[in-house]
Every structure is written in structure tokens, then in C-alpha cells.
N, C-alpha and C positions, 0 to 999 in steps of 0.2 A: 557410566560404565565404559570399559575399554571397547574399542571397535572389534577386538578379537572375539567378543562375546556376541556380536551381531550375527544373527542366523537368518538366512533366507528360508522362509517357510514355503514359498512357492515362486517359481520364476517362469515367465513366458516372454516371448518377444514383445517388448514395449510394455509389459505388465510385471509388476513386482509387489510382493507383500513382505514386510519385515515382521518377524514374529513378535517383537516387543512393542510394536506400534498398534496396540489392540483396538484403537478407535478407527483405524484406517483399513479398509477392505477393498480389494480389487484396485490397487493403486496403479494408475496408468499415466505414462509420460505423453505429453502433448506437443512439446517443442524440442528441437534438437539443434543447439548451437547459439552462441551469444548470451546476452543477459536478457532474460524474459521475466517480467515482474508485473505486479499490480493487476492481476487478472480478475475481472469482476463480471458476474453473471448478468445476462439479459433477464428481463422479467419472466420469460418463459423457460429459462434455464438451458436453452439450446446452444447459445453461443456466449462468448466472453469478449470484452474489449481488454487489451493489455498493451504494454509498451515493450519494445525490443530494440536492441542495437546490433542485431545479427549482421555481421559484415558480409556474409554470403548473400544477403538481400540488398547489398549496395548501400548500407547505412553507415553514417559517420557518428551518429548519436541517436538517442531514443526517439522513435516514432511510434504512433499509435496504430494498432491493428485490430481486426475483427476475426476471431477464430471460431470456426464451427466445431463444436466438441466432438460430434460423431465422426466427422471427416478426419479430424486430427488424431482421433483414437485408433483409427483403422489404417492410416497411411503415414509412415514415418517421413515421407517426402512432401507431405502436405504443406503448402505455403499459404498463410493467411492473407487476407486483403488489407492493404494499407488504407487507413482512413484519414490520417493527418496529411498535411500539405507536402511533407518531405522537406520543408524548410525549417530552419531553426531547430530548437530542442523542445521536446514535448514531455509531458508527465501527467499522471493521475487522470486516467480516463474513467468514464462511467456511462452505462447505457441509460438513456432517457426512458421515462415511463411509457412512451409509445412503442418501445421495443425495437426501434429502428435507428433513431438518431443517437449519436455518441457525443458526450461532453468530454472535453479535455483542456488542459492548459498548454500553451505554446508560446515560444519566444519569437515566432516568425515575423511579427510586426517590427521587431527590433533588428532584423537582418536575416538574410537567407542562410548564413553559415551557422554552424553549431557554436554557441558561446563556449569559451574555454572552460574546462573543468578546473577546479581549484588545485593548486599544488599542495601535496601532502608532505608536510615537514614535521614529523614527529607526532602529529595528532590528526585523526580522521576528521574531515570537514565535509559539510554539504554546502553547495552553493544555492542561494535564494536569489535567482536572477530577477532583476528589476523589470525585465522585459516580458515576464510571464503574465499572460492574461488568459481568461477562460472563455472558451468558444463551444459552439455546438455545430456538429457536421452531420450531414445526412449519410445514408448507407453507401453512397458513391464517393464520399469524401468532400463534398461541397460544403463549405462553411455557410450555415444559414443564419447564425446569430453570434454576436459578441456580447457576452454577459457582463464583463468587467472592462473598465477603461480608466481606472484610477492610476495615478503614477505609483510605481512600485510593484512589489511581488503580490500576485493573486494566483493561487494554485491550490492543489490538494482538495479538489471539490468532490463531494459524494452526495447522493440523493436519498431523500427519505423514502422508505417503503410505501408511505402514503402518497408519494408522487407530487407533493405540494411544495417542498422546500429543498434547498441546497445548502450544505455547510461547506465552508472553504477557509483557507488561511490567507491572511493579508497583513502587510506591514504598513498599510496606509496611515495608521494612527501613530506610527513611530515604533511599534513593537510587533512581533509576530503573534497575532491574536486570531481567534476563531470568529468568523462572521457567518451570518446566514442571509439568504435571499430567497425570494419566491422563485418558483421553477422557471419563470420568464426573465429573471434577473432583477426584478423590482424589489423595493423595500430592503435594501442591504443594511444590515444591523450588526454592530459589534457585540459579541456576547461573552468574551473573556477579557480580563483586564490585568491579570497578574504578570509581572515582569518575567520574561522568558519565552521560549518558543513553544507555542501551542499549535499542534498540527495533526495530520493524519486522522481526522475525525470521521466517525461513522455513527449512523442512527441506530437506535434500538429497534427491534422488530415491530413495535407498535408506533414508532416514529416520535415518541415523547421525550427520549433522552439521547444523549451523545456520549460516546466513549472516545478518548483521544490520548495522544502521547504529549508529554510536556517536560521540558527542561527548565526548572525554576531555580535560578541561582539565588543563593542566600548570603554567602559571605561576601565581604568587600572585594576580595580577589576574584571570586566567581562572577560577580556583577560587572566588574571592570572588564574582564575577558569577554563576557557575553556581549557587552555593548561595543567593544572594539571590533569583534568579529562581525557583528551585525552591520556596523558602519561600512564594512568591506563586502557586504552581501554574503556573509558566511555564518554558519552555525556549526558547533561541535556537538554531534548527537551521541556523545559517549555516556551521558548520564541523563536518562529519561525514565519517568514513571508514568503510569496510567491513571487517568482521572475520568470521572463521569460528571455530567451535569444535565439539568433539564435543557430543552431546546432554547429557552430564553436565557440560559446561562446561570440560572438559580440552582441552589442545592449542589454546589460544587463539592465533590468528594474525591479524595485520593484513594485509589484502589490498591496499587502495589507500593511496597516499600522494600524492594529487593536489591536496589543498587545496580550500577552499570546501566545498560541500555535495554529498556523494556518498551516495545513499540509495535506497530502494525496490529492494533487491536481490532477485533470484530466480535459482535455479539453472537452468542450461541442462540439457536432458534427459540429456546425457552425464554430468552430475555433476562435470564438470571445469572448467566455465566458469560465469560469473555475469553476468547482464544487470542493469543498474541505471540510474538517472537521475543526471545530474551537470551542474553548471554550472561545472566547473573551467576550462573553455576560455573562459569569457565575461568580457569586461572590465566589463560592466555588472552582472553578478550574476544577473539574471533571464533566463536563457536555458538551459533544461534540455533536454538531449537524452539519448536512450538510448545506452548504451555496453555493450560486452561485454569481459570480461577473464578471463584464466585464473585459476584458483583460487590460483595462487602469485603473482599480481600482475603477470604478464607478458602481452604480447600485447593491449594495449588497442586496441579497435576501435570506431569510432563507428557506430551503427546507424541513427539518425534524423538528419535535418537540416532538417526542415520545421517551421515555426512556432517559438515560443519556450517551449513547455512540452510535454514528453513524459515521462511517468512511470508508475509502477505496472505494469510489465510482468509478465505471467504466462503461462507455457506451458500449453497444454492437456495433459491427462493422457497423451495419445498422442504429445505432443511435436511435433505437426504445425502447430499454430496458436499465435499470440501475440496476447494482448489487452492493451491499454494505454490510458491516458488522454492526450488531446492537445487543444490549443486550435487546431489547424489547422481550416480550413474553417468558422470561426465568424463570418465576415462582419463582422469588426471589433468583435465583442462581447467580453465577458470569459468567454464560455462555454467549458467544458472537457468534451469528450465522449469516449465510449468508441469505440474502433476495434479491429477484429479483422483479422488477416491470416494468410495461409499463411506459414509460416516456411521459409526457404530457407537451409540451412547452406552 
């Protein structure tokens, strides 16, 4: 639908509800400025870890922060606490089962400076920096453990609701595959094997399954391009579909066949549906909305329709709230901020 049809049903300072986003109630903005993404709840649902490059905080590239939801909801000037070292580039944080420590990936062992972003020449690219490793830091930001130390890319880690396992993406076997490890970093095992980028995995509510995004090249031309880009530490995330599998990698199933980029999946609290971001509907490419789909690939439903970027949805542990990133209400800037809403089934 055209933006002229979007109607504000209710507006307050810091709070907005859009009439056509029927699953979202009491939508509240939590951050103001920069790119803020991948916000994931603590076990008690009171705070989130996330990454930001907000230049007003003195950042040159993404660092990891801890945000108190109640405090950020009431104060537009609220500044979250940085958890990462401030060195290198970070990504993909997650709160540990103890509700205090935070897991994240960082390049800081490879150098204090931010590694350069890839040059965009006609195709959007993601960098998979070889210096990424996965760490655990305490509430004060002190690194207490390094979970990976293999050569190459190790990042995109998330934790099972059962608190026993971590899933992450690694290229240590020559391709970008999903791996699992115990919560202490032991027993690291490869669980996907298909050629292509497998990443952004999350566990089902019962901890028995995984949902993830994947770009699986099939033609000779696609395979050649994928391998050439990977050799340069790059992937082109413009064609991705969603898959599920058991935690051991068995029973692999493709969920979406929509075309374009389908990514940032997360299980609905029922364990039978998946919310995700997609631009499959867009003629221009850069128009990402949240969707929900049944685990078997049926029942596609659009969740958001405001602004041209909505991604990284995550349900709170009690299933009552959804947090996500959006560039709505950014006053014409390029800012992407965190929003939280009550979820209405």
C-alpha cells in the first residue's frame, strides 16, 4: 500500500501506533540516533543487549550496549551502558542465561581500529571479517571468557532458551556454516554443510530446533560469484531464504520461497510460526517489512507497513512484547532505532 494510506491511530511523545499494524500495540521508541540493531532480551525481559554506531556517543563503528527498557521508555535522553571494549568492530550480542553477562562477537584482537566497511559497487555486500571471535563480558564490560579462537570468521551467536547451547556461524571449514557449542564453548560441532551462507540462527522456544537465513547458490555463475566474494571476506545477502533444522542439523527444511532477501527470523512464542524481515514484495529492493509465516511455509502475513526498514524482531521471554529495529520516525535521516511494542496475536 502507498504511504498516503498510513494513518496514525494514536500519537504521544515517544509512543506511536499505526492503525494497520494490528499485531503491535503501544509501540514505543527506545533509541534516538545512529544505527541501532539486533536488540535481544535478557531472561527476565527487563533489559536488552544491542549494537549501535551512534556517533553522538563517540563511536566509529558498532559497539555493544546494555539498555534498560523502562529507563529508555521514559527518557529520550537515556544513554545505555557500553559493554564491549570500544576497540575493533562488534556484532551479534546476546544475554547469557545468568541474566548478567553478555555474549558478543568482536574484532578487537585483530586491532584497535574499526576494520574497513566493504566498498559498494553496484551490489550490496556484507563483510565477514576474519578477526571476529566470540566473547563473554560481565555487566561492567570486563571480558571473562573467549569462546572461539579458530582462524577465520566466528560470529552471529545466539543462545538456546534451555541455556545449554550456543549456535553461531563460522567459516573455519571453508564455507559459512552453522555450528553449535556448549554454553561454556566446549564441544564445537558443525551442523550445516550445504554450499552458501548459513547464518543468523535462533533456537525454537523449546530449544529443539533452529531457524536461520541462507543463500544457497545453485547455478554455475552463482556458485562462482559466491566463492569469489567469500575469498575476499564478503557475502552478497540479496538472495536469502529461511530454513529450519533440528539442533543437530537433521531434518533440514526450506520455509520460504519468496525470492529476494528473507532474513532476521525469530520463532513466535508458539513455536509454530516465524517472524522475519523481507523485501520480496518490493520493486525497488530496499523496502524491508516484518512478516510472519507458519513453520511449514504457509500463512504468510505482513506485520509492519510503516517506513522502508523493519528488521531484527525478537519476542520477550514471556511472549508479550516484540522488539525490532526500524527507520520510522527518523525525520528524514538515515537513523535506525529500536522500538518495542505489546504483541497482539
